[in-house]
PDB file of N, CA, C and O in Angstrom:
ATOM      1  N   UNK A   1     134.184-106.618  45.181  1.00  0.00           N
ATOM      2  CA  UNK A   1     135.143-105.392  45.672  1.00  0.00           C
ATOM      3  C   UNK A   1     136.194-105.798  46.755  1.00  0.00           C
ATOM      4  O   UNK A   1     136.182-105.512  47.953  1.00  0.00           O
ATOM      5  N   UNK A   2     137.034-106.475  46.107  1.00  0.00           N
ATOM      6  CA  UNK A   2     138.115-107.325  47.027  1.00  0.00           C
ATOM      7  C   UNK A   2     139.213-105.932  47.248  1.00  0.00           C
ATOM      8  O   UNK A   2     139.858-105.743  48.279  1.00  0.00           O
ATOM      9  N   UNK A   3     139.241-105.047  46.038  1.00  0.00           N
ATOM     10  CA  UNK A   3     140.261-103.984  46.414  1.00  0.00           C
ATOM     11  C   UNK A   3     139.888-103.035  47.367  1.00  0.00           C
ATOM     12  O   UNK A   3     140.686-102.218  47.824  1.00  0.00           O
ATOM     13  N   UNK A   4     138.566-103.113  47.729  1.00  0.00           N
ATOM     14  CA  UNK A   4     138.429-101.680  48.492  1.00  0.00           C
ATOM     15  C   UNK A   4     139.100-101.614  49.829  1.00  0.00           C
ATOM     16  O   UNK A   4     139.511-102.615  50.415  1.00  0.00           O
ATOM     17  N   UNK A   5     139.198-100.301  50.318  1.00  0.00           N
ATOM     18  CA  UNK A   5     139.716-100.106  51.667  1.00  0.00           C
ATOM     19  C   UNK A   5     139.354-100.742  52.752  1.00  0.00           C
ATOM     20  O   UNK A   5     138.153-101.008  52.790  1.00  0.00           O
ATOM     21  N   UNK A   6     140.122-101.151  53.846  1.00  0.00           N
ATOM     22  CA  UNK A   6     139.608-101.562  55.207  1.00  0.00           C
ATOM     23  C   UNK A   6     139.463-100.497  55.861  1.00  0.00           C
ATOM     24  O   UNK A   6     140.382 -99.714  56.101  1.00  0.00           O
ATOM     25  N   UNK A   7     138.249-100.358  56.227  1.00  0.00           N
ATOM     26  CA  UNK A   7     137.726 -99.110  57.505  1.00  0.00           C
ATOM     27  C   UNK A   7     137.636 -99.459  58.961  1.00  0.00           C
ATOM     28  O   UNK A   7     137.693 -98.682  59.914  1.00  0.00           O
ATOM     29  N   UNK A   8     137.476-100.837  58.967  1.00  0.00           N
ATOM     30  CA  UNK A   8     137.522-101.257  60.404  1.00  0.00           C
ATOM     31  C   UNK A   8     138.016-102.450  60.398  1.00  0.00           C
ATOM     32  O   UNK A   8     137.648-103.136  59.445  1.00  0.00           O
ATOM     33  N   UNK A   9     138.935-103.080  61.352  1.00  0.00           N
ATOM     34  CA  UNK A   9     139.549-104.131  61.736  1.00  0.00           C
ATOM     35  C   UNK A   9     139.860-104.603  62.937  1.00  0.00           C
ATOM     36  O   UNK A   9     140.542-103.863  63.645  1.00  0.00           O
ATOM     37  N   UNK A  10     139.434-105.988  63.498  1.00  0.00           N
ATOM     38  CA  UNK A  10     139.686-106.278  64.706  1.00  0.00           C
ATOM     39  C   UNK A  10     140.214-107.826  64.539  1.00  0.00           C
ATOM     40  O   UNK A  10     139.873-108.704  63.746  1.00  0.00           O
ATOM     41  N   UNK A  11     141.140-107.812  65.554  1.00  0.00           N
ATOM     42  CA  UNK A  11     141.741-109.255  65.289  1.00  0.00           C
ATOM     43  C   UNK A  11     141.781-109.629  67.055  1.00  0.00           C
ATOM     44  O   UNK A  11     142.193-108.856  67.920  1.00  0.00           O
ATOM     45  N   UNK A  12     141.320-110.804  67.246  1.00  0.00           N
ATOM     46  CA  UNK A  12     141.554-111.555  68.554  1.00  0.00           C
ATOM     47  C   UNK A  12     140.794-110.400  70.159  1.00  0.00           C
ATOM     48  O   UNK A  12     141.194-110.392  71.323  1.00  0.00           O
ATOM     49  N   UNK A  13     139.770-109.680  69.591  1.00  0.00           N
ATOM     50  CA  UNK A  13     139.441-108.766  70.440  1.00  0.00           C
ATOM     51  C   UNK A  13     138.734-109.619  71.795  1.00  0.00           C
ATOM     52  O   UNK A  13     138.266-110.752  71.683  1.00  0.00           O
ATOM     53  N   UNK A  14     138.755-109.053  72.721  1.00  0.00           N
ATOM     54  CA  UNK A  14     138.358-109.920  73.875  1.00  0.00           C
ATOM     55  C   UNK A  14     138.039-108.863  74.906  1.00  0.00           C
ATOM     56  O   UNK A  14     138.868-107.973  75.095  1.00  0.00           O
ATOM     57  N   UNK A  15     136.912-108.885  75.588  1.00  0.00           N
ATOM     58  CA  UNK A  15     136.264-107.877  76.378  1.00  0.00           C
ATOM     59  C   UNK A  15     135.702-108.816  77.773  1.00  0.00           C
ATOM     60  O   UNK A  15     134.983-109.810  77.679  1.00  0.00           O
ATOM     61  N   UNK A  16     136.211-108.244  79.021  1.00  0.00           N
ATOM     62  CA  UNK A  16     135.597-109.157  80.167  1.00  0.00           C
ATOM     63  C   UNK A  16     134.691-107.685  80.768  1.00  0.00           C
ATOM     64  O   UNK A  16     134.736-106.527  80.353  1.00  0.00           O
ATOM     65  N   UNK A  17     133.675-108.462  82.203  1.00  0.00           N
ATOM     66  CA  UNK A  17     133.190-107.803  82.627  1.00  0.00           C
ATOM     67  C   UNK A  17     133.230-108.716  83.670  1.00  0.00           C
ATOM     68  O   UNK A  17     132.583-109.753  83.811  1.00  0.00           O
ATOM     69  N   UNK A  18     134.357-108.031  84.631  1.00  0.00           N
ATOM     70  CA  UNK A  18     134.527-108.884  86.116  1.00  0.00           C
ATOM     71  C   UNK A  18     135.136-110.488  85.582  1.00  0.00           C
ATOM     72  O   UNK A  18     136.109-110.667  84.850  1.00  0.00           O
ATOM     73  N   UNK A  19     134.514-111.228  86.007  1.00  0.00           N
ATOM     74  CA  UNK A  19     134.743-112.540  85.697  1.00  0.00           C
ATOM     75  C   UNK A  19     134.363-113.166  84.623  1.00  0.00           C
ATOM     76  O   UNK A  19     134.862-114.172  84.119  1.00  0.00           O
ATOM     77  N   UNK A  20     133.215-112.375  84.187  1.00  0.00           N
ATOM     78  CA  UNK A  20     132.516-112.905  82.707  1.00  0.00           C
ATOM     79  C   UNK A  20     133.161-112.228  81.444  1.00  0.00           C
ATOM     80  O   UNK A  20     133.345-111.030  81.228  1.00  0.00           O
ATOM     81  N   UNK A  21     133.505-113.510  80.535  1.00  0.00           N
ATOM     82  CA  UNK A  21     133.824-112.643  79.445  1.00  0.00           C
ATOM     83  C   UNK A  21     132.997-112.740  78.629  1.00  0.00           C
ATOM     84  O   UNK A  21     132.387-113.810  78.644  1.00  0.00           O
ATOM     85  N   UNK A  22     132.597-111.722  77.577  1.00  0.00           N
ATOM     86  CA  UNK A  22     131.297-111.509  77.070  1.00  0.00           C
ATOM     87  C   UNK A  22     132.104-111.370  75.535  1.00  0.00           C
ATOM     88  O   UNK A  22     131.239-111.443  74.661  1.00  0.00           O
ATOM     89  N   UNK A  23     133.081-111.246  75.109  1.00  0.00           N
ATOM     90  CA  UNK A  23     133.831-111.272  73.708  1.00  0.00           C
ATOM     91  C   UNK A  23     135.029-112.123  73.872  1.00  0.00           C
ATOM     92  O   UNK A  23     135.963-111.983  74.662  1.00  0.00           O
ATOM     93  N   UNK A  24     134.851-112.914  73.092  1.00  0.00           N
ATOM     94  CA  UNK A  24     136.427-114.067  73.160  1.00  0.00           C
ATOM     95  C   UNK A  24     136.785-113.935  71.819  1.00  0.00           C
ATOM     96  O   UNK A  24     135.986-114.356  70.982  1.00  0.00           O
ATOM     97  N   UNK A  25     137.726-113.483  71.493  1.00  0.00           N
ATOM     98  CA  UNK A  25     138.763-113.666  70.179  1.00  0.00           C
ATOM     99  C   UNK A  25     137.851-113.320  68.794  1.00  0.00           C
ATOM    100  O   UNK A  25     137.786-114.054  67.807  1.00  0.00           O
ATOM    101  N   UNK A  26     137.185-112.064  68.960  1.00  0.00           N
ATOM    102  CA  UNK A  26     136.526-111.986  67.504  1.00  0.00           C
ATOM    103  C   UNK A  26     137.124-110.992  66.615  1.00  0.00           C
ATOM    104  O   UNK A  26     137.404-109.808  66.799  1.00  0.00           O
ATOM    105  N   UNK A  27     137.262-111.846  65.502  1.00  0.00           N
ATOM    106  CA  UNK A  27     138.030-111.029  64.227  1.00  0.00           C
ATOM    107  C   UNK A  27     136.673-110.531  63.297  1.00  0.00           C
ATOM    108  O   UNK A  27     135.747-111.255  62.933  1.00  0.00           O
ATOM    109  N   UNK A  28     136.837-109.167  63.048  1.00  0.00           N
ATOM    110  CA  UNK A  28     135.910-108.683  62.016  1.00  0.00           C
ATOM    111  C   UNK A  28     137.134-107.743  60.979  1.00  0.00           C
ATOM    112  O   UNK A  28     138.077-107.043  61.347  1.00  0.00           O
ATOM    113  N   UNK A  29     136.705-108.040  59.757  1.00  0.00           N
ATOM    114  CA  UNK A  29     137.025-107.007  58.613  1.00  0.00           C
ATOM    115  C   UNK A  29     136.041-106.577  58.106  1.00  0.00           C
ATOM    116  O   UNK A  29     135.186-107.248  57.529  1.00  0.00           O
ATOM    117  N   UNK A  30     136.047-105.275  58.278  1.00  0.00           N
ATOM    118  CA  UNK A  30     134.743-104.338  57.677  1.00  0.00           C
ATOM    119  C   UNK A  30     135.647-103.590  56.342  1.00  0.00           C
ATOM    120  O   UNK A  30     136.695-103.009  56.624  1.00  0.00           O
ATOM    121  N   UNK A  31     135.231-103.639  55.072  1.00  0.00           N
ATOM    122  CA  UNK A  31     135.751-102.648  54.055  1.00  0.00           C
ATOM    123  C   UNK A  31     134.900-101.705  53.479  1.00  0.00           C
ATOM    124  O   UNK A  31     133.672-101.728  53.565  1.00  0.00           O
ATOM    125  N   UNK A  32     135.412-101.073  53.029  1.00  0.00           N
ATOM    126  CA  UNK A  32     134.516 -99.621  52.807  1.00  0.00           C
ATOM    127  C   UNK A  32     133.427-100.367  51.641  1.00  0.00           C
ATOM    128  O   UNK A  32     133.781-101.204  50.811  1.00  0.00           O
ATOM    129  N   UNK A  33     131.940 -99.797  51.825  1.00  0.00           N
ATOM    130  CA  UNK A  33     131.122-100.093  50.917  1.00  0.00           C
ATOM    131  C   UNK A  33     130.493-101.570  51.472  1.00  0.00           C
ATOM    132  O   UNK A  33     129.595-102.077  50.800  1.00  0.00           O
ATOM    133  N   UNK A  34     130.937-102.220  52.629  1.00  0.00           N
ATOM    134  CA  UNK A  34     130.167-103.449  53.240  1.00  0.00           C
ATOM    135  C   UNK A  34     129.187-103.057  53.904  1.00  0.00           C
ATOM    136  O   UNK A  34     129.050-101.951  54.427  1.00  0.00           O
ATOM    137  N   UNK A  35     128.258-104.194  53.916  1.00  0.00           N
ATOM    138  CA  UNK A  35     127.089-103.820  54.974  1.00  0.00           C
ATOM    139  C   UNK A  35     127.006-105.224  55.758  1.00  0.00           C
ATOM    140  O   UNK A  35     127.172-106.355  55.302  1.00  0.00           O
ATOM    141  N   UNK A  36     126.725-104.852  56.966  1.00  0.00           N
ATOM    142  CA  UNK A  36     126.552-106.091  57.972  1.00  0.00           C
ATOM    143  C   UNK A  36     125.484-106.189  59.075  1.00  0.00           C
ATOM    144  O   UNK A  36     125.104-105.143  59.599  1.00  0.00           O
ATOM    145  N   UNK A  37     125.049-107.193  59.406  1.00  0.00           N
ATOM    146  CA  UNK A  37     124.323-107.394  60.316  1.00  0.00           C
ATOM    147  C   UNK A  37     124.717-108.317  61.635  1.00  0.00           C
ATOM    148  O   UNK A  37     125.124-109.476  61.543  1.00  0.00           O
ATOM    149  N   UNK A  38     124.522-107.587  62.900  1.00  0.00           N
ATOM    150  CA  UNK A  38     124.868-108.480  63.908  1.00  0.00           C
ATOM    151  C   UNK A  38     123.482-108.932  64.141  1.00  0.00           C
ATOM    152  O   UNK A  38     122.537-108.208  63.830  1.00  0.00           O
ATOM    153  N   UNK A  39     123.320-110.082  64.667  1.00  0.00           N
ATOM    154  CA  UNK A  39     122.383-110.662  65.204  1.00  0.00           C
ATOM    155  C   UNK A  39     122.480-112.017  66.424  1.00  0.00           C
ATOM    156  O   UNK A  39     123.151-112.971  66.030  1.00  0.00           O
ATOM    157  N   UNK A  40     122.217-112.076  67.032  1.00  0.00           N
ATOM    158  CA  UNK A  40     122.141-112.640  68.336  1.00  0.00           C
ATOM    159  C   UNK A  40     121.409-112.655  69.107  1.00  0.00           C
ATOM    160  O   UNK A  40     120.574-111.778  68.885  1.00  0.00           O
ATOM    161  N   UNK A  41     121.113-113.451  70.393  1.00  0.00           N
ATOM    162  CA  UNK A  41     120.209-113.549  71.234  1.00  0.00           C
ATOM    163  C   UNK A  41     120.580-112.346  72.504  1.00  0.00           C
ATOM    164  O   UNK A  41     121.790-112.171  72.651  1.00  0.00           O
ATOM    165  N   UNK A  42     119.872-111.703  73.215  1.00  0.00           N
ATOM    166  CA  UNK A  42     120.021-110.872  74.374  1.00  0.00           C
ATOM    167  C   UNK A  42     121.181-111.366  75.043  1.00  0.00           C
ATOM    168  O   UNK A  42     121.123-112.549  75.379  1.00  0.00           O
ATOM    169  N   UNK A  43     122.212-110.740  75.311  1.00  0.00           N
ATOM    170  CA  UNK A  43     123.372-111.025  75.920  1.00  0.00           C
ATOM    171  C   UNK A  43     124.401-111.490  75.041  1.00  0.00           C
ATOM    172  O   UNK A  43     125.340-112.114  75.534  1.00  0.00           O
ATOM    173  N   UNK A  44     124.359-111.275  73.812  1.00  0.00           N
ATOM    174  CA  UNK A  44     125.371-112.264  72.862  1.00  0.00           C
ATOM    175  C   UNK A  44     126.603-111.377  72.833  1.00  0.00           C
ATOM    176  O   UNK A  44     127.726-111.846  72.648  1.00  0.00           O
ATOM    177  N   UNK A  45     126.334-109.896  73.048  1.00  0.00           N
ATOM    178  CA  UNK A  45     127.655-109.034  72.992  1.00  0.00           C
ATOM    179  C   UNK A  45     127.460-108.196  71.779  1.00  0.00           C
ATOM    180  O   UNK A  45     128.499-107.606  71.482  1.00  0.00           O
ATOM    181  N   UNK A  46     126.531-107.975  71.042  1.00  0.00           N
ATOM    182  CA  UNK A  46     126.422-107.311  70.135  1.00  0.00           C
ATOM    183  C   UNK A  46     126.690-105.886  70.453  1.00  0.00           C
ATOM    184  O   UNK A  46     127.772-105.414  70.102  1.00  0.00           O
ATOM    185  N   UNK A  47     125.787-105.115  71.105  1.00  0.00           N
ATOM    186  CA  UNK A  47     125.823-103.862  71.743  1.00  0.00           C
ATOM    187  C   UNK A  47     127.533-103.428  72.232  1.00  0.00           C
ATOM    188  O   UNK A  47     128.105-102.353  72.054  1.00  0.00           O
ATOM    189  N   UNK A  48     127.970-104.478  72.784  1.00  0.00           N
ATOM    190  CA  UNK A  48     129.501-104.381  73.363  1.00  0.00           C
ATOM    191  C   UNK A  48     130.348-104.197  72.486  1.00  0.00           C
ATOM    192  O   UNK A  48     131.227-103.336  72.524  1.00  0.00           O
ATOM    193  N   UNK A  49     130.109-105.196  71.390  1.00  0.00           N
ATOM    194  CA  UNK A  49     131.107-104.928  70.161  1.00  0.00           C
ATOM    195  C   UNK A  49     130.927-103.550  69.435  1.00  0.00           C
ATOM    196  O   UNK A  49     131.876-102.788  69.252  1.00  0.00           O
ATOM    197  N   UNK A  50     129.846-103.325  69.096  1.00  0.00           N
ATOM    198  CA  UNK A  50     129.632-101.874  68.444  1.00  0.00           C
ATOM    199  C   UNK A  50     130.502-100.652  69.551  1.00  0.00           C
ATOM    200  O   UNK A  50     131.337 -99.862  69.108  1.00  0.00           O
ATOM    201  N   UNK A  51     130.203-100.701  70.626  1.00  0.00           N
ATOM    202  CA  UNK A  51     130.741 -99.769  71.454  1.00  0.00           C
ATOM    203  C   UNK A  51     132.123 -99.609  71.415  1.00  0.00           C
ATOM    204  O   UNK A  51     132.598 -98.477  71.314  1.00  0.00           O
ATOM    205  N   UNK A  52     133.002-100.841  71.499  1.00  0.00           N
ATOM    206  CA  UNK A  52     134.040-100.817  71.296  1.00  0.00           C
ATOM    207  C   UNK A  52     134.817-100.483  70.076  1.00  0.00           C
ATOM    208  O   UNK A  52     135.915 -99.928  70.107  1.00  0.00           O
ATOM    209  N   UNK A  53     134.145-100.877  68.918  1.00  0.00           N
ATOM    210  CA  UNK A  53     134.491-100.397  67.483  1.00  0.00           C
ATOM    211  C   UNK A  53     134.133 -98.824  67.467  1.00  0.00           C
ATOM    212  O   UNK A  53     134.871 -98.028  66.888  1.00  0.00           O
ATOM    213  N   UNK A  54     133.136 -98.482  68.036  1.00  0.00           N
ATOM    214  CA  UNK A  54     133.025 -96.941  67.829  1.00  0.00           C
ATOM    215  C   UNK A  54     133.624 -95.769  69.012  1.00  0.00           C
ATOM    216  O   UNK A  54     133.485 -94.548  68.943  1.00  0.00           O
ATOM    217  N   UNK A  55     134.335 -96.569  70.113  1.00  0.00           N
ATOM    218  CA  UNK A  55     134.975 -95.927  70.868  1.00  0.00           C
ATOM    219  C   UNK A  55     133.498 -95.176  71.846  1.00  0.00           C
ATOM    220  O   UNK A  55     133.491 -94.046  72.335  1.00  0.00           O
ATOM    221  N   UNK A  56     132.711 -95.883  71.891  1.00  0.00           N
ATOM    222  CA  UNK A  56     131.533 -95.294  72.729  1.00  0.00           C
ATOM    223  C   UNK A  56     131.833 -95.790  74.249  1.00  0.00           C
ATOM    224  O   UNK A  56     131.067 -95.481  75.162  1.00  0.00           O
TER     225      UNK A  56
END
């Protein structure tokens, strides 16, 4: 599916909470039909990333 449309693209995404950097230079490209899994320990930034991407 290399020709499918890009529906979400983030480049060098950074998020700080006060002095703490919780996302540092995140790059992600999601194409139509792709399925992804976010996996990581508590506090890794999974929910923060999804909140930024969805605008919530």
